[in-house]
N, C-alpha and C positions, 0 to 999 in steps of 0.2 A: 437494518439497511433496506427494508421493504423489497427484498429480492427473492422471496419465496423459499429461502433456506431456513431450516430449523435445527436446533439441537435436540437429539433424542435422549431423554434423561430418565433413568430409573426412578420410579416413585417410591421405592423402598430405601429407607435410610435418609440421612441428612447430608450425605457427601456429594450429591449431584453427580453420580456416576453416569458417564455419557458414552454413546457408541462412537468410536473413532476409527478412521481408516489409517492403518500403518502401512506406509509405502516404502519402508526401509529395506525390506527383504527382496527376494527374487520376484515375487508377485505380491500385490496388495492383500492385506488381511484386515480383519476387524477385531476390536477388543473393547474393553471398558476402561475408562480413564477418568481421573479427577483432576484438580488443579486448574490452570488458566483455560479459558474458553478460546479455542483456536479454530482456524479454518478447516482443518481436517476432521473436525467434529460436526460440521454442518452438512445437512442433507436436504436436497431439493425434493419436495413431495410433488410428484407429477401424476395427476389422475390417469388411471389406466388407459382411458380412451384417447388421451393426448400423448401417450408415451412414445409412440412410433415417430411422430413429428419431432418431439423433443430430442430423441436420440439422433435424428438426422441433423437437427440444428447443432447438436453437440459436435458431431463429426465435421460440420462445415466451419466451425470456429477454431479448429485445431490446425495451426499453421506451423510446420516444422521450422525450428531455428528463428522464430519471430524475434526473440530478444536479442539474438546475436547479430542481427542485421543492422541495428541502430549504431550510428557513429556518434560518439560523445565529444571528442576533442574539438575545441574551438566552435562549439555549437551552443545556441541558446534554447532553453527549455522552460516550459511551464510545468510544474509538478503538482499533481492533485492526489489526494489521499484515497486509498481504496475504501475506507470506511465511509467516506463522504466525498463524492466526486466534485462537489461545489467548493470544498476546502482546499485552497492552493497555498503551497509553501510561499511565504512572503517575508520581506524585510519591511516592517511597518515604520521604521525611522532609522536614523543614522547611529543611534546609541547601541551599545553592545547587547542590551537585554531586549531589543525590539524585534527579535525573530518570532514569527507566529504564522498563523494562517489567515487567509482573507477570502471572502466570497464576493459575488457581484462581478461587475465588468472587469475585463482584463486591463491591467496596468503594468507599468515598467517594474514596479517593486515586486511583482510576481514572476519576473523573468530571471533566469539564472544562466550565466555564461560559464561553461566548463572548459578548463584548460589543464591538459595532462602535465604532470611533473616529469621533466626529462629523465630524472634518475629513477622514478617509479612510474612508468607509463600506465600502470593499472590504477593509479590514484590521481585525483583531479582536485584543483582548486575550484571553488564555487563562488563566483562574484555576482553581485546583484545588478540588475539592469538600471534601477533608479539610483543606486549608490554604488557605482562601479569600483570604487576603491575599497569597499567593504566585502570581506570574504567570510564564509561560515567557518567557525572553529569549534573544536571539541576540547574545551579547556578542563583541566583536572578538577578545579574547584568551582568555577562559575558554570560549568556545563556547556550547553549550546549557546553560542554568542556570535555576533558579527564583529569583525576586527579589521581595522584599516591601517595597520602598521606594517612592519616587515613580514615576510613570508616565513612561517614556521611549519613544522611537521604536523602540528595539531589542526592545520587548515586543510589537510588532505583527506579526500573521501573516495571510497570505491563503491561501485554500483553492482550489487549482486542480483541477478534475475530471480524472480519469485519461483521459477521452476514450472510455471503454468502456461508459458508461452502467451502471456496476456499483456505484455508491455509494462508490467509493474516491476519495480526494483526495491530492494532494501538499500538505504543509504547508510554506509558503514564507515566509521572513522578508521583511517589507516594507521592511527597512532595507538599502540598498545595491542594486546592480544585478546581483549575481552569483547570484541565485536560490538562496541557501542553503536547503536543505531538511532536514527531520527524517528521519533514516534509522535503521532498526534494524540493528545489527551483530550477527550471530549467529555470528561466528567464534570468540568466546571461550568460557569455561566456561558462561556464561549470557548471554542477549541483553542488549545495551546500546543506548543511543540517542546519536546525535551529529548534527552538522550536516555537510552534504556539498554540493558543487557537481558539475558534470560531467553525464554522461548521466542521463536520467530513468529510473530502474529500479524494479522491483517492490517492493524492500525499502524504498522511500520512499513507498509508497502506504498510506494509512490509511483504514479504513472508519469513517465517522461514524454511530454508532448512537445514536438518542435514548435518554436514560436509561431511560425507561419501557419500551423495547423490548429493553433490553440482556440481560435474563435469558433470553428466548427465543432471541436471537441467539447467545448463548454455548452454549446447548443445541444449536442447529443446528450450530454449529462442531464440537462434540464428535461429533455424529452423522455428519459428513462425513469424519472422519479414519479412514482405512482403512490399516492397516500393510501395507507391502510391495506397495502397489497396482501400482507400476510393474514390480516384479520378477515379477509373476504372468503378464505378457503374453509370449506366444511369438511371435517374429518370423520365424524361419526358415520359408521356403516358405509364407508367408501374404500375403494381399492386404489393403491398408489404404487408407482415405481419410484424408488428413492436413489438418487445419484449423489455422489459426494462432491463437495465444492472443489476439492483439490484436483479431482479428475472426473469431469462430467461423463 
């Protein structure tokens, strides 16, 4: 992500044990963990001489109840992925299998209109700006698709805040109890989207940007991308303060 965060991995053994912050108890603790690479295993290496300013910046970015202030019902949003702010959730065509991500200038097919279900007000239909009769659906066999027929329960989605007060949400299907979430898969030639269960990870987080603020947000995204940011840091014989990505 070129964001200055690192995984701290033991060089002993082949299981890639990593230092992780566990925030499930009364106060955060650290331990070793294997398995999926997740956000709570990422640490920002701040040179000692810059640590005071970094901690001040950290405090300045913490805004209480930031996620709870956003109103979703009957609003249009552009949704960008946390792994790559350029990748916006989009409907690339009217066919069911044309859900994906898109970069570049903002277009109507990257805009999503949310409408709460009267019977389940915490769940929303997501219809597309370019194809307004198409709604996202989490189908049992086909997975993540767009559908332009009658309204069914597999078209309902809930938005769970990331817990970091950063404006990012997990987009979770309201159908079933397995918490299927929309995830961006960047392992292929170009990013794609699909449904996933299991650990909650960064590639499942989407920033909801109101349509009227999306142009500025995308400009800010471009301004923050710095090539080779991680590779510029020199580690040998240096002192660092290390803050966790889940809580700066």
